[in-house]
Every structure is written in C-alpha cells, then in structure tokens.
C-alpha positions in Angstrom: -16.3 24.4 -50.4 -12.9 26.1 -49.8 -11.4 27.4 -46.6 -12.4 31.0 -46.1 -10.7 33.4 -43.8 -11.8 36.7 -42.4 -8.3 38.1 -42.1 -5.0 37.7 -44.0 -1.6 39.5 -44.1 0.5 40.6 -47.0 4.0 39.2 -47.4 5.6 42.6 -46.8 3.7 43.0 -43.5 4.6 39.4 -42.4 8.3 40.0 -43.0 8.6 42.3 -40.0 6.9 39.9 -37.6 9.8 37.4 -36.8 12.0 40.2 -35.5 9.2 41.6 -33.4 8.3 38.1 -32.0 12.0 37.6 -31.1 12.2 40.9 -29.3 8.8 40.9 -27.6 7.7 37.2 -27.3 4.2 36.1 -27.9 2.1 38.7 -29.8 -1.5 39.5 -30.7 -3.1 41.8 -33.3 -6.1 43.8 -32.1 -8.1 45.9 -34.5 -8.4 49.4 -33.0 -11.8 50.9 -32.5 -10.9 54.2 -34.2 -10.2 56.5 -31.3 -6.7 58.1 -30.9 -5.1 55.5 -33.1 -7.6 55.5 -35.9 -8.6 52.2 -37.3 -5.2 50.6 -37.4 -4.5 47.1 -36.4 -2.3 47.2 -33.3 0.5 44.6 -32.7 1.0 44.1 -29.0 2.8 41.7 -26.6 0.1 39.2 -25.6 0.8 39.7 -21.9 0.3 43.5 -22.2 -3.3 43.3 -23.6 -6.3 42.2 -21.5 -8.6 40.1 -23.7 -12.1 39.4 -22.3 -15.5 38.0 -23.5 -16.0 41.1 -25.6 -13.0 40.3 -27.9 -13.6 38.0 -30.9 -10.8 36.0 -32.5 -11.1 36.5 -36.3 -8.3 34.2 -37.1 -4.5 34.1 -37.2 -2.1 35.9 -39.5 1.5 34.6 -39.7 0.8 32.6 -36.6 -0.4 35.6 -34.6 -4.0 35.8 -33.3 -6.1 38.7 -34.6 -8.8 40.0 -32.4 -11.6 42.7 -32.6 -14.2 43.8 -30.1 -17.6 42.4 -30.5 -19.2 45.8 -31.1 -16.7 46.6 -33.9 -17.2 43.1 -35.4 -20.9 43.9 -35.9 -19.8 46.7 -38.3 -17.0 44.6 -40.0 -18.5 41.1 -40.2 -19.3 41.5 -43.9 -15.7 42.3 -44.8 -12.5 40.5 -45.5 -9.5 42.2 -43.9 -5.9 42.2 -45.0 -3.1 43.5 -42.7 -0.6 45.5 -44.7 2.3 47.8 -43.8 3.5 51.1 -44.9 6.4 53.5 -44.2 5.6 56.2 -41.6 5.0 56.5 -37.9 1.6 55.9 -36.6 0.3 57.5 -33.4 -0.2 54.3 -31.5 1.5 51.9 -29.2 1.8 49.2 -31.8 5.2 47.4 -31.9 6.2 48.3 -35.5 6.1 52.1 -34.8 9.8 52.3 -33.7 10.8 50.6 -37.1 9.4 53.7 -38.9 6.5 51.6 -40.2 2.8 51.1 -39.4 0.3 48.4 -40.0 -2.9 49.3 -41.8 -6.0 47.4 -42.8 -7.3 47.0 -46.3 -10.9 45.7 -46.5 -13.3 44.4 -49.1 -16.8 43.0 -49.0 -17.0 39.3 -48.5 -18.1 37.4 -51.6 -21.5 35.7 -51.5 -19.9 32.3 -51.0 -17.6 33.6 -48.2 -20.5 35.3 -46.5 -22.5 32.0 -46.5 -19.6 30.2 -44.9 -18.4 32.9 -42.4 -21.8 34.4 -41.5 -24.2 31.4 -41.5 
C-alpha cells in the first residue's frame, strides 16, 4: 500500500513559499470556511493564527502545515486537495496577495484505495 496524502501543492505554488517564509517566518495554511474570502487556502504567519481543538492537520505542503476546521473537514473528507496559485488579487489576508497572486484549491474525489487508507 502506498503513502496517501490528503493535500499536495503544485510546483508553481510552492515556488513563492521560500520568499514568504523568509519574510514572515514560520507559516501555516488554513483552508477558509467560505465567508468573506471564499474557499481559498490562506497562508498566514503561524504566530498570527490561533489553532484550537477544532482545527485538523490534513498534512504538510512544502514543509508548511495545512489545517482545516473540523466542521469543514466533514464536508471535504472524501476529497484530495491540491494547493495551486494564480495571478490576481484575492480578497483575503493571505500572505501571497501583495505579490499579485492568490492561492486556490483544486479538489478531486479520493480513489477507493485512498479512501480506505485515509478514512478507515
């Protein structure tokens, strides 16, 4: 059985991370719940975001932990997520916004084998 992941990142999206890590220190991704910032993954300084028992660690992308709220995870637990990036300014506090870019999520359903491993 292979190693299955819930979340991954594209090469293009990962390329902006080293500069942001250098500028802001330790970072986290948090999948937005879909209010004012839509459903975009937000990249934030770790020290600026309060994580609690409601937040679930889905994995790491490019060495950065990726979290989602428990309630939202219930909707997304059957999907594989990929962090990607596009040109354009999002309406969030995510750290890539000043670069004229914004992270976005692409999703697909887990395969049957992935689901057996990730959602036993």
